[in-house]
C-alpha positions in Angstrom: 22.1 132.8 -39.7 21.8 133.2 -36.0 24.8 132.7 -33.6 23.1 129.8 -32.2 21.7 128.3 -35.4 24.0 125.2 -35.0 21.8 124.3 -32.0 18.6 124.0 -34.2 18.3 121.0 -36.5 15.6 121.4 -39.2 13.8 118.2 -40.0 11.2 117.6 -42.9 9.0 114.4 -42.4 6.9 112.6 -44.8 5.3 110.3 -42.4 3.6 107.8 -44.6 1.6 104.7 -44.2 4.0 102.8 -45.9 7.3 104.7 -45.9 8.9 107.3 -44.0 11.2 110.0 -45.6 13.1 112.5 -43.5 15.0 115.3 -45.2 17.9 117.2 -43.4 20.1 119.7 -45.0 18.5 119.1 -48.3 19.4 115.4 -48.3 17.2 112.3 -47.9 18.6 111.0 -44.6 16.0 108.3 -43.8 14.0 106.4 -46.4 12.7 103.4 -44.3 9.5 101.5 -44.4 6.8 102.7 -41.6 7.0 99.7 -39.2 8.3 98.8 -35.9 9.1 95.4 -34.1 8.4 95.4 -30.2 8.9 93.1 -27.6 5.7 92.0 -26.2 6.9 91.1 -22.8 9.1 94.1 -22.3 7.6 96.7 -24.5 11.1 97.6 -25.8 11.8 98.3 -29.4 13.5 95.7 -31.3 13.8 96.9 -34.7 12.4 99.6 -37.0 12.3 100.4 -40.7 13.7 97.8 -42.9 14.9 95.6 -40.1 11.3 95.3 -38.6 9.9 94.7 -42.4 12.0 91.6 -42.6 10.3 90.4 -39.3 6.9 91.0 -40.9 4.8 87.8 -41.1 7.5 85.8 -39.7 7.9 86.9 -36.2 7.5 84.6 -33.1 4.8 85.0 -30.5 6.9 87.3 -28.1 7.5 89.9 -30.9 4.9 92.0 -32.5 5.3 93.6 -35.6 3.4 97.0 -36.2 2.5 99.3 -38.7 1.9 102.5 -36.5 0.1 104.4 -39.3 -3.2 103.2 -41.2 -5.0 105.2 -43.8 -2.5 108.0 -43.6 -2.9 108.7 -40.0 -1.5 107.6 -36.7 -3.4 104.2 -35.6 -0.7 103.3 -32.8 0.6 106.4 -31.0 3.2 104.7 -28.8 4.5 102.9 -31.7 4.7 105.8 -34.0 6.5 107.7 -31.3 9.0 105.0 -30.9 9.6 104.9 -34.6 10.0 108.5 -34.8 12.5 108.6 -32.0 14.6 105.9 -33.5 14.7 107.5 -37.0 15.8 110.5 -35.5 18.4 108.9 -33.6 19.6 107.1 -36.7 20.5 110.6 -38.0 21.9 111.9 -35.0 19.4 114.6 -34.7 19.0 113.9 -30.9 23.0 113.5 -30.5 24.0 113.4 -26.8 25.9 116.5 -26.2 26.2 119.5 -23.6 23.6 121.5 -25.9 21.2 119.1 -27.5 19.9 120.5 -30.6 16.4 122.0 -30.8 14.4 120.3 -33.6 12.2 122.3 -35.9 9.9 120.3 -38.1 7.5 120.3 -40.8 5.5 117.1 -40.9 3.0 116.5 -43.8 -0.6 115.1 -43.0 -3.5 113.9 -45.3 -5.9 116.7 -46.3 -8.7 114.9 -44.9 -7.4 114.2 -41.4 -9.4 115.0 -38.1 -8.5 117.4 -35.5 -7.9 114.4 -33.2 -5.7 112.7 -35.7 -3.9 115.8 -36.4 -3.1 116.3 -32.6 -1.7 112.7 -32.6 0.9 113.6 -35.2 1.8 116.8 -33.3 2.1 115.2 -30.0 4.2 112.2 -31.4 6.6 114.7 -33.2 6.9 116.6 -29.9 7.3 113.4 -27.8 10.1 112.8 -30.4 11.8 115.9 -29.4 10.6 118.5 -31.7 10.3 122.1 -30.0 8.5 123.8 -33.1 6.2 121.8 -35.4 4.5 122.9 -38.3 1.9 120.7 -40.4 1.4 120.8 -44.3 -1.0 119.0 -46.3 0.2 116.2 -48.5 -1.1 117.3 -51.8 0.1 120.9 -51.2 3.7 119.3 -50.1 3.3 117.3 -53.4 2.6 120.2 -55.6 5.6 122.0 -54.2 7.8 119.1 -54.8 6.6 118.8 -58.1 7.7 122.3 -58.8 4.4 124.2 -59.3 3.9 127.5 -58.1 1.3 127.2 -55.5 1.1 130.9 -54.6 0.3 131.7 -58.1 -3.5 132.7 -59.0 -3.7 129.9 -61.6 -5.3 126.4 -60.4 -3.4 123.0 -60.6 -4.9 119.6 -59.9 -2.5 117.3 -58.1 -3.3 113.5 -57.3 -1.0 112.1 -54.5 -1.4 108.1 -54.4 0.1 107.0 -51.1 0.0 103.7 -49.1 -3.2 104.5 -47.2 -5.0 107.3 -49.1 -5.3 108.9 -52.3 -5.3 112.7 -52.1 -7.0 114.8 -54.8 -6.5 118.7 -54.5 -7.0 121.6 -56.6 -4.5 124.1 -55.5 -4.2 128.1 -56.1 -3.5 131.1 -54.2 -1.7 129.0 -51.5 -4.6 127.0 -50.6 -6.5 124.0 -51.5 -9.7 125.2 -52.9 -11.2 121.8 -53.2 -10.0 118.3 -52.2 -11.1 114.8 -51.9 -9.2 112.0 -49.8 -10.3 108.4 -50.5 -8.9 105.3 -48.7 -7.9 103.6 -51.7 -4.3 103.5 -52.2 -1.2 101.3 -52.2 -2.5 99.1 -49.3 -5.8 98.6 -51.0 -4.0 97.4 -54.2 -2.0 95.1 -52.3 -5.2 93.5 -50.7 -6.6 93.3 -54.2 -3.6 91.3 -55.4 -3.8 89.0 -52.4 -7.5 88.2 -52.9 -6.9 87.7 -56.8 -4.0 85.0 -56.3 -6.3 83.3 -53.7 -9.6 83.6 -55.8 -7.8 82.7 -59.3 -5.0 80.6 -58.4 -5.6 79.1 -55.1 -2.5 80.5 -53.6 -2.1 82.4 -50.2 0.6 85.2 -50.4 1.5 87.7 -47.8 1.2 91.4 -48.0 5.1 91.8 -48.7 4.7 89.3 -51.6 1.7 91.4 -52.8 3.8 94.3 -52.7 6.7 92.8 -54.8 4.0 91.8 -57.3 2.6 95.2 -57.7 6.3 96.9 -57.9 7.4 94.2 -60.7 4.2 93.6 -62.8 1.7 96.2 -61.4 -0.3 97.9 -64.0 -3.5 100.0 -64.6 -4.0 98.8 -68.2 -4.0 95.4 -69.7 -2.4 97.1 -72.8 0.6 99.1 -72.1 4.0 100.0 -73.8 7.1 98.1 -72.8 5.3 95.5 -70.6 7.5 93.9 -67.9 8.3 90.1 -68.0 6.2 87.6 -65.9 7.0 87.5 -62.1 7.4 84.3 -60.1 5.3 84.3 -57.2 5.6 81.8 -54.4 3.1 80.9 -51.6 0.9 78.3 -50.1 -1.4 76.2 -51.9 -4.8 76.5 -50.5 -5.8 73.0 -51.3 -2.8 71.0 -50.5 -1.1 73.4 -48.0 2.2 72.7 -49.9 4.4 75.8 -50.9 4.4 76.2 -54.9 5.4 78.9 -57.3 3.5 80.4 -60.3 4.2 83.2 -63.0 1.8 86.2 -63.1 1.6 88.8 -65.7 0.9 92.6 -65.7 -2.4 91.6 -67.5 -3.7 89.7 -64.5 -2.6 92.3 -62.1 -4.3 95.0 -64.3 -7.6 93.1 -63.9 -7.0 92.7 -60.1 -6.5 96.4 -59.5 -9.2 97.4 -62.0 -12.1 98.2 -59.2 -9.7 100.1 -56.9 -8.6 102.1 -59.8 -12.0 102.9 -61.0 -12.5 104.3 -57.3 -9.7 106.7 -57.7 -10.9 107.7 -61.3 -14.3 108.4 -59.7 -12.8 110.6 -57.0 -11.0 112.5 -59.6 -14.1 113.2 -61.6 -15.9 114.1 -58.5 -13.2 116.6 -57.6 -13.3 118.1 -61.3 -17.1 118.5 -60.9 -16.7 120.5 -57.7 -14.1 122.7 -59.1 -14.7 126.4 -59.8 -15.3 127.4 -63.3 -12.1 129.8 -63.6 -10.0 126.9 -62.3 -11.3 124.3 -64.6 -10.1 126.6 -67.3 -6.5 126.5 -65.7 -6.6 122.7 -65.4 -7.9 122.1 -69.0 -4.5 124.0 -69.7 -2.2 122.7 -67.1 -3.5 119.1 -66.8 -3.4 116.7 -63.9 -0.3 115.9 -61.8 0.4 112.6 -60.3 2.6 111.8 -57.2 3.1 109.2 -54.7 4.1 105.7 -55.1 0.9 104.8 -56.8 1.8 107.1 -59.6 4.5 104.4 -60.7 1.8 102.1 -61.5 2.4 101.3 -65.4 -0.3 102.8 -67.5 -2.1 104.7 -64.8 -1.3 108.1 -66.5 -2.7 107.0 -69.6 -5.9 105.4 -67.9 -6.7 108.7 -66.3 -6.0 110.5 -69.5 -8.6 108.4 -71.3 -11.1 109.0 -68.5 -10.6 112.6 -68.1 -9.5 113.6 -71.6 -6.9 115.9 -69.9 -3.0 116.0 -69.9 -1.8 113.7 -67.1 1.7 114.2 -65.9 3.8 112.0 -63.7 6.1 113.8 -61.1 9.9 113.1 -61.4 10.6 110.5 -58.7 7.1 110.7 -57.5 7.8 108.6 -54.3 9.9 111.4 -53.1 7.7 114.4 -54.3 5.8 114.9 -50.9 9.0 114.8 -49.0 10.8 117.3 -51.4 7.8 119.7 -50.9 7.9 119.3 -47.2 11.6 120.1 -47.1 11.1 123.2 -49.4 8.3 124.4 -47.1 10.7 123.8 -44.1 13.0 126.5 -45.7 10.2 128.8 -46.2 8.7 128.4 -42.7 7.2 131.9 -42.5 6.5 132.4 -46.3 4.0 129.9 -46.7 0.6 130.9 -45.1 -0.8 127.5 -45.2 1.7 125.7 -42.8 -0.5 125.0 -39.6 1.0 125.9 -36.4 
């Protein structure tokens, strides 16, 4: 520990499409929706995170509510920068003092990101106050967060189903040997639910309501153990225009999500098909590990097992697996060769 180490704050950031998690001193200090509300006339930030989410789909004309990230990457640079700065202010990471702290960050990014998109993440972090930034790919961070030895010569397959992308990667010897990134994930599940409610029940619902349906009765299989009770959904009747409520079951949502889950299954099979034979032998023994919010979908592990005939394990607290791994990488800044400068 250096003499002036108190002047450096180490921050691990899981900058997700749906949620942003920030870890400082081994604690999750920010766990907020990745969303901002901005005044259209002045350009000033009105709200961020949960407060901004409450405005989503309800804001008047002079307020625009933005999700700065789309499909796992920054779609609105200015909004992402404002969001990061506000989150860092919330944890006093940029406290006003005689000697403002230097921020040292590790930020996780999708494995299928382009160089331009990568630069946008780095620039947003630097504009938010970071003096030193390293990047880590999401499936690698998820593997570390799950507790796998990513530097070992044995192969592991990790499937990280986030809000914007599903990342499928085979990891060995501190590197991603093969990977597949598909834009079928939590946001697509929400869109499927919205479409199903319109098509089958003539009910128009918003994205937030679709998210709540997914959380409360979302399922990957029609037949699951310990099914949840039916969930009441409120929305606007497409025929009369009058608000009404109906009850939906996990069976209906399993049908609604079937096509999207099939796409993820195809991506997993494709990744397995392109895996080196020796690593395939390792995966046959070790199985497949699921992380990310999508891993919480009831029966998903069983469905993937039925498709691949491999053992499938859901990470402990899968929503925070990537953030945990990013925090561990932050502690091993110089030990892990895969951290991108």
